[in-house]
ZALONU-695456 format. One record per residue (C-alpha): residue number from 1; residue in three letters; chain; x, y, z. Coordinates in pm, 1 decimal, decimal comma. Layout:
BEGIN
{r NUM; ALA; A; {X; Y; Z}}
...
***
This chain:
BEGIN
{r 1; MET; A; {-11,5; -19,1; 11,4}}
{r 2; LEU; A; {113,5; 370,8; -42,4}}
{r 3; ILE; A; {69,8; 525,3; 290,5}}
{r 4; GLY; A; {124,3; 905,9; 281,6}}
{r 5; VAL; A; {240,9; 1132,3; 614,5}}
{r 6; PRO; A; {140,1; 1491,8; 543,6}}
{r 7; LYS; A; {325,5; 1774,4; 774,7}}
{r 8; GLU; A; {54,0; 1893,8; 1033,2}}
{r 9; ILE; A; {-78,2; 2257,0; 938,8}}
{r 10; LYS; A; {-268,8; 2347,6; 1229,9}}
{r 11; ALA; A; {-144,2; 2648,4; 1429,8}}
{r 12; GLN; A; {132,2; 2543,4; 1663,6}}
{r 13; GLU; A; {110,2; 2190,8; 1588,6}}
{r 14; PHE; A; {433,8; 1998,4; 1566,5}}
{r 15; ARG; A; {374,5; 1676,1; 1595,8}}
{r 16; VAL; A; {361,3; 1404,2; 1315,9}}
{r 17; GLY; A; {176,3; 1086,8; 1224,9}}
{r 18; MET; A; {469,0; 838,1; 1205,1}}
{r 19; THR; A; {820,0; 847,3; 1341,2}}
{r 20; PRO; A; {1115,6; 704,7; 1092,4}}
{r 21; ALA; A; {1119,6; 388,9; 1344,0}}
{r 22; GLY; A; {744,7; 362,1; 1216,5}}
{r 23; VAL; A; {838,4; 426,4; 861,3}}
{r 24; ARG; A; {1084,6; 148,0; 855,9}}
{r 25; GLU; A; {832,7; -85,9; 989,3}}
{r 26; LEU; A; {620,6; 9,6; 728,7}}
{r 27; VAL; A; {851,9; -30,9; 455,8}}
{r 28; GLU; A; {1018,7; -362,2; 577,8}}
{r 29; ALA; A; {652,3; -489,7; 590,7}}
{r 30; GLY; A; {672,4; -388,2; 200,7}}
{r 31; HIS; A; {462,8; -70,7; 178,3}}
{r 32; HIS; A; {565,3; 248,3; 34,4}}
{r 33; VAL; A; {572,7; 526,9; 247,3}}
{r 34; LEU; A; {590,0; 926,9; 144,0}}
{r 35; VAL; A; {679,2; 1195,0; 393,1}}
{r 36; GLU; A; {599,8; 1543,2; 330,4}}
{r 37; SER; A; {967,1; 1727,9; 341,0}}
{r 38; GLY; A; {1036,9; 1923,0; 703,3}}
{r 39; CYS; A; {744,1; 1750,2; 890,2}}
{r 40; GLY; A; {927,2; 1658,8; 1146,3}}
{r 41; GLU; A; {1202,8; 1922,4; 1133,1}}
{r 42; ALA; A; {1084,1; 2108,7; 1452,0}}
{r 43; ILE; A; {1121,2; 1768,3; 1702,3}}
{r 44; GLY; A; {1461,2; 1666,5; 1555,8}}
{r 45; LEU; A; {1322,9; 1418,1; 1272,0}}
{r 46; SER; A; {1491,0; 1521,3; 995,4}}
{r 47; ASP; A; {1410,7; 1425,2; 611,6}}
{r 48; GLU; A; {1756,8; 1249,4; 619,6}}
{r 49; LEU; A; {1613,3; 1004,9; 914,5}}
{r 50; TYR; A; {1319,1; 944,8; 682,5}}
{r 51; ARG; A; {1507,7; 848,4; 383,6}}
{r 52; ALA; A; {1709,0; 642,7; 615,6}}
{r 53; ALA; A; {1413,0; 425,0; 721,9}}
{r 54; GLY; A; {1317,7; 382,7; 380,1}}
{r 55; GLY; A; {1050,4; 657,4; 329,7}}
{r 56; SER; A; {1012,7; 892,5; -6,9}}
{r 57; VAL; A; {1070,3; 1252,4; 88,8}}
{r 58; VAL; A; {801,3; 1467,7; -145,3}}
{r 59; ASP; A; {814,9; 1863,1; -110,2}}
{r 60; THR; A; {445,1; 1895,1; -108,0}}
{r 61; ALA; A; {144,1; 1758,0; 83,8}}
{r 62; GLN; A; {-66,9; 1783,8; -234,8}}
{r 63; GLU; A; {174,6; 1504,0; -357,3}}
{r 64; ILE; A; {59,4; 1278,5; -74,3}}
{r 65; PHE; A; {-325,0; 1382,2; -77,6}}
{r 66; ALA; A; {-341,8; 1300,4; -474,8}}
{r 67; THR; A; {-170,2; 964,3; -453,8}}
{r 68; ALA; A; {-148,1; 777,4; -99,1}}
{r 69; ASP; A; {-421,4; 510,9; -39,6}}
{r 70; LEU; A; {-389,1; 565,8; 331,4}}
{r 71; ILE; A; {-325,9; 938,4; 521,0}}
{r 72; VAL; A; {-191,5; 898,5; 847,3}}
{r 73; LYS; A; {-197,5; 1244,7; 1058,3}}
{r 74; VAL; A; {-221,5; 1372,1; 1421,7}}
{r 75; LYS; A; {-485,8; 1648,1; 1401,3}}
{r 76; GLU; A; {-804,2; 1655,3; 1237,9}}
{r 77; PRO; A; {-765,8; 1773,6; 858,4}}
{r 78; GLN; A; {-827,8; 2159,0; 796,6}}
{r 79; GLU; A; {-1052,4; 2252,2; 531,5}}
{r 80; SER; A; {-772,4; 2252,0; 259,7}}
{r 81; GLU; A; {-686,6; 1900,5; 337,3}}
{r 82; CYS; A; {-1050,9; 1801,6; 373,0}}
{r 83; GLN; A; {-1120,0; 1912,2; 26,3}}
{r 84; GLN; A; {-792,0; 1701,6; -117,9}}
{r 85; LEU; A; {-947,4; 1372,7; 33,5}}
{r 86; ARG; A; {-1113,5; 1154,6; -227,6}}
{r 87; PRO; A; {-1336,2; 851,1; -261,7}}
{r 88; GLY; A; {-1152,9; 515,5; -177,5}}
{r 89; GLN; A; {-888,5; 694,4; 30,4}}
{r 90; LEU; A; {-815,0; 597,5; 423,6}}
{r 91; LEU; A; {-799,1; 874,4; 658,0}}
{r 92; PHE; A; {-608,8; 757,1; 1008,7}}
{r 93; THR; A; {-583,3; 1067,6; 1260,8}}
{r 94; TYR; A; {-781,2; 1229,6; 1529,4}}
{r 95; LEU; A; {-1121,2; 1374,5; 1455,6}}
{r 96; HIS; A; {-1301,7; 1496,4; 1710,4}}
{r 97; LEU; A; {-1598,3; 1566,1; 1504,3}}
{r 98; ALA; A; {-1887,9; 1586,0; 1771,1}}
{r 99; ALA; A; {-1741,4; 1952,8; 1792,6}}
{r 100; ASP; A; {-1705,9; 2014,1; 1443,5}}
{r 101; PRO; A; {-2019,2; 1989,7; 1181,5}}
{r 102; ARG; A; {-1819,2; 2178,4; 939,1}}
{r 103; GLN; A; {-1523,5; 1933,4; 937,2}}
{r 104; ALA; A; {-1797,8; 1597,1; 940,2}}
{r 105; ASP; A; {-1992,9; 1773,6; 639,1}}
{r 106; LEU; A; {-1635,2; 1806,9; 456,2}}
{r 107; LEU; A; {-1553,6; 1456,7; 526,3}}
{r 108; VAL; A; {-1890,6; 1330,9; 442,8}}
{r 109; GLN; A; {-1837,1; 1510,3; 85,2}}
{r 110; SER; A; {-1499,4; 1364,1; 59,3}}
{r 111; GLY; A; {-1608,9; 1018,8; -0,5}}
{r 112; ALA; A; {-1322,3; 911,8; 177,7}}
{r 113; THR; A; {-1336,4; 654,8; 483,6}}
{r 114; CYS; A; {-1251,2; 855,5; 804,7}}
{r 115; ILE; A; {-1112,8; 659,9; 1107,1}}
{r 116; ALA; A; {-1072,9; 840,5; 1440,7}}
{r 117; TYR; A; {-825,8; 752,1; 1668,8}}
{r 118; GLU; A; {-1030,3; 867,7; 2001,0}}
{r 119; THR; A; {-1305,5; 620,5; 1900,9}}
{r 120; ILE; A; {-1122,1; 308,1; 1837,0}}
{r 121; THR; A; {-1216,2; 77,3; 2155,1}}
{r 122; SER; A; {-1023,3; -220,6; 2341,8}}
{r 123; SER; A; {-1155,7; -550,9; 2453,5}}
{r 124; HIS; A; {-1142,7; -419,4; 2806,2}}
{r 125; GLY; A; {-1307,4; -92,0; 2704,8}}
{r 126; GLY; A; {-1048,2; 125,7; 2696,2}}
{r 127; LEU; A; {-951,7; 397,4; 2425,1}}
{r 128; PRO; A; {-583,5; 278,3; 2310,0}}
{r 129; LEU; A; {-525,4; 554,4; 2063,5}}
{r 130; LEU; A; {-615,2; 800,0; 2302,9}}
{r 131; ALA; A; {-448,2; 704,7; 2615,0}}
{r 132; PRO; A; {-99,5; 836,7; 2525,2}}
{r 133; MET; A; {-210,9; 1208,4; 2434,4}}
{r 134; SER; A; {-482,4; 1173,4; 2742,7}}
{r 135; LEU; A; {-181,7; 1078,3; 2996,7}}
{r 136; ILE; A; {34,8; 1357,6; 2840,0}}
{r 137; ALA; A; {-282,2; 1626,0; 2823,9}}
{r 138; GLY; A; {-356,7; 1533,3; 3207,3}}
{r 139; ARG; A; {7,5; 1602,0; 3305,6}}
{r 140; LEU; A; {16,2; 1895,1; 3125,9}}
{r 141; SER; A; {-320,8; 2049,7; 3271,4}}
{r 142; VAL; A; {-168,8; 2068,2; 3601,6}}
{r 143; GLN; A; {188,3; 2210,7; 3456,3}}
{r 144; ALA; A; {19,9; 2458,4; 3250,6}}
{r 145; GLY; A; {-249,7; 2549,2; 3554,6}}
{r 146; ALA; A; {64,1; 2606,4; 3801,6}}
{r 147; HIS; A; {181,2; 2840,4; 3547,0}}
{r 148; HIS; A; {-118,5; 3061,0; 3463,0}}
{r 149; MET; A; {-146,1; 3076,5; 3847,0}}
{r 150; GLU; A; {127,5; 3302,7; 3852,9}}
{r 151; ILE; A; {0,0; 3658,1; 3905,7}}
{r 152; HIS; A; {207,1; 3805,0; 3618,0}}
{r 153; GLN; A; {13,5; 3514,4; 3389,3}}
{r 154; GLY; A; {-324,0; 3624,0; 3536,6}}
{r 155; GLY; A; {-339,1; 3392,8; 3811,5}}
{r 156; ASN; A; {-445,3; 3459,0; 4195,6}}
{r 157; GLY; A; {-52,4; 3418,8; 4285,1}}
{r 158; THR; A; {-86,7; 3099,6; 4469,5}}
{r 159; LEU; A; {222,9; 2868,4; 4424,5}}
{r 160; LEU; A; {58,9; 2503,4; 4418,8}}
{r 161; GLY; A; {283,2; 2303,5; 4615,7}}
{r 162; GLY; A; {287,7; 2576,1; 4904,7}}
{r 163; VAL; A; {554,7; 2637,0; 5144,3}}
{r 164; PRO; A; {614,3; 2518,1; 5517,4}}
{r 165; GLY; A; {368,7; 2743,5; 5720,6}}
{r 166; VAL; A; {121,3; 2835,1; 5405,1}}
{r 167; PRO; A; {-98,3; 2588,2; 5268,5}}
{r 168; PRO; A; {-43,3; 2455,5; 4925,8}}
{r 169; GLY; A; {-295,5; 2533,0; 4637,1}}
{r 170; LYS; A; {-650,2; 2339,0; 4579,6}}
{r 171; VAL; A; {-663,7; 2158,2; 4275,9}}
{r 172; LEU; A; {-1006,8; 1993,7; 4176,2}}
{r 173; VAL; A; {-1005,4; 1743,4; 3892,9}}
{r 174; ILE; A; {-1350,3; 1673,0; 3757,6}}
{r 175; GLY; A; {-1299,6; 1312,1; 3583,7}}
{r 176; GLY; A; {-1113,7; 1025,5; 3715,0}}
{r 177; GLY; A; {-1035,2; 848,7; 3392,2}}
{r 178; VAL; A; {-685,1; 857,9; 3212,2}}
{r 179; VAL; A; {-661,6; 1212,6; 3218,9}}
{r 180; GLY; A; {-800,9; 1254,0; 3537,0}}
{r 181; ASN; A; {-548,4; 981,5; 3696,4}}
{r 182; SER; A; {-258,9; 1174,1; 3495,9}}
{r 183; ALA; A; {-345,8; 1509,8; 3647,8}}
{r 184; VAL; A; {-396,6; 1369,9; 3997,7}}
{r 185; ARG; A; {-34,0; 1229,4; 3985,6}}
{r 186; VAL; A; {127,5; 1551,2; 3885,4}}
{r 187; ALA; A; {-83,5; 1767,9; 4104,7}}
{r 188; MET; A; {22,1; 1534,5; 4417,4}}
{r 189; GLY; A; {374,2; 1511,2; 4332,7}}
{r 190; MET; A; {362,1; 1913,0; 4330,4}}
{r 191; GLY; A; {243,5; 1897,9; 4693,2}}
{r 192; ALA; A; {-103,2; 2042,3; 4615,9}}
{r 193; ASP; A; {-434,8; 1992,7; 4764,3}}
{r 194; VAL; A; {-598,7; 1730,6; 4529,2}}
{r 195; THR; A; {-954,4; 1634,0; 4525,5}}
{r 196; VAL; A; {-1115,6; 1434,1; 4233,7}}
{r 197; VAL; A; {-1480,0; 1382,6; 4133,7}}
{r 198; ASP; A; {-1632,5; 1108,8; 3919,8}}
{r 199; ARG; A; {-1940,4; 916,2; 3909,8}}
{r 200; SER; A; {-1789,7; 560,3; 3907,7}}
{r 201; VAL; A; {-1741,5; 427,2; 4222,6}}
{r 202; PRO; A; {-1511,3; 151,1; 4148,3}}
{r 203; ARG; A; {-1291,3; 422,1; 3979,4}}
{r 204; LEU; A; {-1301,8; 617,5; 4287,6}}
{r 205; THR; A; {-1227,9; 324,2; 4501,7}}
{r 206; ALA; A; {-922,0; 250,2; 4274,2}}
{r 207; LEU; A; {-786,5; 582,4; 4298,2}}
{r 208; ASP; A; {-827,2; 589,4; 4709,5}}
{r 209; GLU; A; {-632,8; 294,5; 4688,5}}
{r 210; GLN; A; {-365,5; 440,0; 4474,5}}
{r 211; TYR; A; {-308,9; 723,8; 4639,9}}
{r 212; GLY; A; {-436,9; 650,7; 5018,9}}
{r 213; GLY; A; {-600,6; 917,3; 5234,0}}
{r 214; ARG; A; {-383,6; 1194,1; 5065,2}}
{r 215; LEU; A; {-634,1; 1228,7; 4760,5}}
{r 216; LYS; A; {-964,7; 1317,0; 4846,5}}
{r 217; THR; A; {-1259,3; 1121,9; 4638,9}}
{r 218; VAL; A; {-1617,2; 1253,6; 4580,7}}
{r 219; TYR; A; {-1911,3; 1113,3; 4394,8}}
{r 220; SER; A; {-1975,0; 1376,0; 4130,7}}
{r 221; THR; A; {-2333,1; 1530,4; 4157,1}}
{r 222; ALA; A; {-2366,2; 1927,1; 4041,4}}
{r 223; GLU; A; {-2383,6; 1984,7; 4403,6}}
{r 224; ALA; A; {-2046,3; 1821,8; 4479,0}}
{r 225; ILE; A; {-1902,2; 1973,5; 4192,9}}
{r 226; ASP; A; {-2042,0; 2348,5; 4265,5}}
{r 227; GLN; A; {-1900,6; 2309,0; 4654,0}}
{r 228; CYS; A; {-1565,6; 2184,1; 4555,8}}
{r 229; ALA; A; {-1536,8; 2430,2; 4270,6}}
{r 230; ARG; A; {-1562,5; 2735,8; 4525,8}}
{r 231; GLU; A; {-1248,5; 2607,6; 4723,4}}
{r 232; ALA; A; {-1022,7; 2559,1; 4435,9}}
{r 233; ASP; A; {-754,9; 2736,3; 4275,9}}
{r 234; LEU; A; {-695,1; 2529,7; 3965,0}}
{r 235; ILE; A; {-985,4; 2327,7; 3851,3}}
{r 236; VAL; A; {-914,9; 2017,6; 3552,6}}
{r 237; GLY; A; {-1194,9; 1939,0; 3328,3}}
{r 238; ALA; A; {-1120,6; 1592,1; 3216,2}}
{r 239; VAL; A; {-1426,1; 1408,5; 3134,1}}
{r 240; LEU; A; {-1476,5; 1225,4; 2808,2}}
{r 241; ILE; A; {-1779,9; 1025,7; 2650,7}}
{r 242; PRO; A; {-1610,7; 869,6; 2335,8}}
{r 243; GLY; A; {-1721,0; 1036,3; 2017,6}}
{r 244; ALA; A; {-1981,9; 1239,2; 2204,9}}
{r 245; SER; A; {-1972,0; 1613,1; 2281,6}}
{r 246; ALA; A; {-1832,1; 1689,1; 2646,2}}
{r 247; PRO; A; {-2128,5; 1743,2; 2919,8}}
{r 248; LYS; A; {-2122,9; 2104,1; 3042,8}}
{r 249; LEU; A; {-2037,4; 2041,6; 3432,1}}
{r 250; VAL; A; {-1911,5; 2425,9; 3521,0}}
{r 251; THR; A; {-2178,3; 2627,0; 3436,2}}
{r 252; ARG; A; {-2145,5; 2996,1; 3380,0}}
{r 253; ASP; A; {-2378,8; 3073,2; 3687,1}}
{r 254; MET; A; {-2102,4; 2870,5; 3877,3}}
{r 255; LEU; A; {-1845,1; 3110,8; 3809,9}}
{r 256; SER; A; {-1942,5; 3376,1; 4036,4}}
{r 257; GLY; A; {-1890,6; 3159,1; 4306,5}}
{r 258; LEU; A; {-1548,2; 3058,6; 4255,7}}
{r 259; LYS; A; {-1245,9; 3230,7; 4390,2}}
{r 260; PRO; A; {-1124,9; 3545,3; 4162,9}}
{r 261; ARG; A; {-865,9; 3433,8; 3919,2}}
{r 262; THR; A; {-953,4; 3072,4; 3956,8}}
{r 263; VAL; A; {-761,8; 2871,5; 3662,0}}
{r 264; LEU; A; {-989,3; 2652,7; 3466,2}}
{r 265; VAL; A; {-811,8; 2393,0; 3254,5}}
{r 266; ASP; A; {-1063,5; 2251,3; 3007,3}}
{r 267; VAL; A; {-861,8; 1923,0; 2848,5}}
{r 268; ALA; A; {-1214,7; 1819,3; 2685,3}}
{r 269; ILE; A; {-1223,8; 2115,5; 2472,9}}
{r 270; ASP; A; {-1163,4; 1891,7; 2119,7}}
{r 271; GLN; A; {-1473,0; 1747,5; 2212,2}}
{r 272; GLY; A; {-1679,6; 2085,8; 2304,0}}
{r 273; GLY; A; {-1518,2; 2158,1; 2650,0}}
{r 274; CYS; A; {-1689,6; 2039,9; 2985,0}}
{r 275; PHE; A; {-1683,3; 2409,6; 3107,2}}
{r 276; ALA; A; {-1998,5; 2619,2; 2983,2}}
{r 277; THR; A; {-1761,5; 2922,3; 2934,3}}
{r 278; SER; A; {-1511,6; 2709,4; 2711,4}}
{r 279; ARG; A; {-1373,0; 2796,9; 2365,7}}
{r 280; PRO; A; {-1070,3; 2680,6; 2166,4}}
{r 281; THR; A; {-748,8; 2839,7; 2251,0}}
{r 282; THR; A; {-384,3; 2804,3; 2079,0}}
{r 283; HIS; A; {-42,5; 2778,4; 2257,0}}
{r 284; ALA; A; {10,6; 3126,0; 2104,5}}
{r 285; ASP; A; {-282,7; 3270,5; 2296,9}}
{r 286; PRO; A; {-382,5; 3006,1; 2556,2}}
{r 287; THR; A; {-589,2; 3188,7; 2782,6}}
{r 288; TYR; A; {-860,7; 3445,0; 2835,4}}
{r 289; VAL; A; {-1098,9; 3557,9; 3125,7}}
{r 290; VAL; A; {-1455,7; 3534,7; 3184,1}}
{r 291; ASP; A; {-1572,7; 3686,5; 3490,8}}
{r 292; ASP; A; {-1262,4; 3719,9; 3662,3}}
{r 293; ILE; A; {-1200,1; 3339,2; 3595,7}}
{r 294; VAL; A; {-880,3; 3237,9; 3363,4}}
{r 295; HIS; A; {-981,2; 2962,7; 3108,6}}
{r 296; TYR; A; {-699,7; 2790,7; 2959,0}}
{r 297; CYS; A; {-839,3; 2583,6; 2649,1}}
{r 298; VAL; A; {-573,9; 2485,6; 2421,4}}
{r 299; ALA; A; {-699,1; 2215,6; 2176,8}}
{r 300; ASN; A; {-390,8; 2028,3; 2103,0}}
{r 301; MET; A; {-250,7; 2055,6; 2456,0}}
{r 302; PRO; A; {0,0; 1717,3; 2411,0}}
{r 303; GLY; A; {156,8; 1946,3; 2119,8}}
{r 304; ALA; A; {376,9; 2155,6; 2316,0}}
{r 305; VAL; A; {573,6; 1846,3; 2380,9}}
{r 306; ALA; A; {562,9; 1727,1; 2034,9}}
{r 307; ARG; A; {842,1; 1491,8; 2013,1}}
{r 308; THR; A; {737,5; 1296,9; 2331,9}}
{r 309; ALA; A; {385,3; 1281,5; 2202,7}}
{r 310; THR; A; {505,8; 1197,8; 1826,0}}
{r 311; MET; A; {692,8; 884,1; 1977,4}}
{r 312; ALA; A; {419,9; 788,7; 2194,6}}
{r 313; LEU; A; {152,9; 832,4; 1922,8}}
{r 314; THR; A; {369,1; 598,2; 1705,9}}
{r 315; HIS; A; {378,3; 329,7; 1910,3}}
{r 316; ALA; A; {10,0; 301,7; 1975,9}}
{r 317; THR; A; {-93,3; 356,1; 1607,0}}
{r 318; LEU; A; {159,4; 145,4; 1423,0}}
{r 319; PRO; A; {-11,8; -194,5; 1469,4}}
{r 320; TYR; A; {-311,3; -28,5; 1350,9}}
{r 321; VAL; A; {-170,4; 98,3; 1033,7}}
{r 322; LEU; A; {1,2; -216,3; 953,3}}
{r 323; ARG; A; {-337,6; -397,0; 954,1}}
{r 324; LEU; A; {-500,7; -139,7; 767,5}}
{r 325; ALA; A; {-224,8; -164,3; 496,3}}
{r 326; ALA; A; {-196,6; -515,6; 501,4}}
{r 327; GLU; A; {-538,4; -649,4; 495,5}}
{r 328; PRO; A; {-876,6; -533,6; 259,0}}
{r 329; LEU; A; {-1066,4; -259,9; 515,1}}
{r 330; ALA; A; {-1385,6; -475,6; 539,7}}
{r 331; GLU; A; {-1253,9; -784,8; 629,6}}
{r 332; VAL; A; {-1016,4; -587,9; 905,9}}
{r 333; MET; A; {-1357,3; -433,1; 1032,3}}
{r 334; SER; A; {-1563,6; -742,7; 1030,4}}
{r 335; ALA; A; {-1301,2; -933,8; 1222,1}}
{r 336; ASP; A; {-1234,4; -666,2; 1496,0}}
{r 337; PRO; A; {-1528,8; -467,6; 1608,5}}
{r 338; HIS; A; {-1329,9; -276,5; 1820,6}}
{r 339; PHE; A; {-1127,9; -120,8; 1542,9}}
{r 340; ALA; A; {-1427,8; -80,2; 1327,6}}
{r 341; ALA; A; {-1536,7; 157,4; 1609,5}}
{r 342; GLY; A; {-1282,0; 406,1; 1456,7}}
{r 343; ILE; A; {-1474,2; 461,7; 1155,2}}
{r 344; ASN; A; {-1668,9; 799,9; 1198,4}}
{r 345; VAL; A; {-1728,3; 834,5; 812,4}}
{r 346; HIS; A; {-1749,8; 575,1; 523,6}}
{r 347; GLU; A; {-1817,0; 654,1; 162,2}}
{r 348; GLY; A; {-2038,5; 955,8; 233,5}}
{r 349; LEU; A; {-2202,7; 811,0; 542,2}}
{r 350; ILE; A; {-2163,9; 883,7; 930,8}}
{r 351; THR; A; {-2112,1; 552,1; 1110,7}}
{r 352; HIS; A; {-2073,3; 625,5; 1472,1}}
{r 353; GLU; A; {-2343,4; 656,3; 1666,9}}
{r 354; ALA; A; {-2228,5; 901,3; 1945,0}}
{r 355; VAL; A; {-2094,7; 1108,5; 1659,6}}
{r 356; ALA; A; {-2438,7; 1120,0; 1461,7}}
{r 357; ALA; A; {-2612,0; 1182,6; 1781,1}}
{r 358; ALA; A; {-2386,6; 1486,7; 1876,5}}
{r 359; LEU; A; {-2443,6; 1611,9; 1521,7}}
{r 360; ALA; A; {-2808,9; 1545,7; 1491,4}}
{r 361; ARG; A; {-2726,9; 1321,6; 1172,7}}
{r 362; GLU; A; {-2837,5; 1011,4; 1064,7}}
{r 363; CYS; A; {-2612,0; 673,2; 1163,1}}
{r 364; VAL; A; {-2559,5; 395,1; 941,5}}
{r 365; PRO; A; {-2413,3; 109,4; 1120,4}}
{r 366; ILE; A; {-2071,7; 32,9; 982,1}}
{r 367; ALA; A; {-2140,9; -315,0; 882,2}}
{r 368; GLN; A; {-2432,6; -210,0; 665,1}}
{r 369; ALA; A; {-2216,4; 104,7; 522,9}}
{r 370; LEU; A; {-1940,2; -138,7; 449,5}}
{r 371; SER; A; {-2192,0; -336,5; 253,9}}
{r 372; ALA; A; {-2401,3; -67,3; 89,5}}
{r 373; PRO; A; {-2384,0; -36,6; -295,1}}
{r 374; PRO; A; {-2224,6; 290,7; -395,4}}
{r 375; GLN; A; {-2574,5; 397,7; -548,8}}
{r 376; LEU; A; {-2704,8; 403,8; -177,0}}
{r 377; ARG; A; {-2413,1; 619,1; -60,4}}
{r 378; SER; A; {-2431,4; 996,0; -41,5}}
{r 379; ALA; A; {-2203,1; 1210,0; -232,1}}
***
């Protein structure tokens, strides 16, 4: 198969869809890999490294989109990239369509098959291709939050870890999954006073056993979130419903009850955000203030540590890329329903139930979509 790795064009995005080591694995498996020149330059992955791995370095992304059978990326395709996709082509990347109806429309119109890292599942209920970025985003959320708690960054001037005789800052983590656990780990490592809220009692039990009495665990209700938020200096939103829009757990009205210049970090912003006042920001301009509350809503947080993130992502995605490249799509997806859960759009049809519900569109089950005759598929 001819596999393409274009350079990411989203603002301040330096991750790459495949490392040279990943390219080498694909080439040794008998595939041809096109890599856009300069795609990894910012993180020390030179064109020479990709050539040494057996990849073919090309000058433009247009060459890749025009010829590759499978496009491997990191972030959702921008409008100009969506317009280059074509029927019969496979796109493998993060999509986050629930919060982006324009992108969904463009992908439907393209006729391509679009597979989202974030909705592929595992046999034990996890999200294996979202997990590495969730780990990174969770750790970065506290790091970024602590930075913006500094008074010259707009925060209330609280040191997260405190000092002898002065209490530490208070951190509220909403959601105890992969992101939340990762955030808890860093916040506690910095010496903060940490509370996590979640609706899963088994998850709260596991966190309590992991951290003992040092971590406060609270069952999540609207009242509990309101009360805990009032005491916090930093609030990390770490909730996720796979494929769907994130629930708004901190309302606009709740902001007036928070400490002035509390910092909110919304890790769920790719799925629409879990704070009612959230809107996407960038690494170049990461924060804004609403009702004297600082909001950090960077939509590609792991991009700040692009080298680490690229390596972690390739480790997770490579086995899936190898399968897509080696076997017919219908056979792969029929044999593996967890992999099939990643298909969000197939030849003009939306095939993921949560995505379709969030966009108020019709959902065609993937098994039906794969077997539908071309004349029944939308353009």
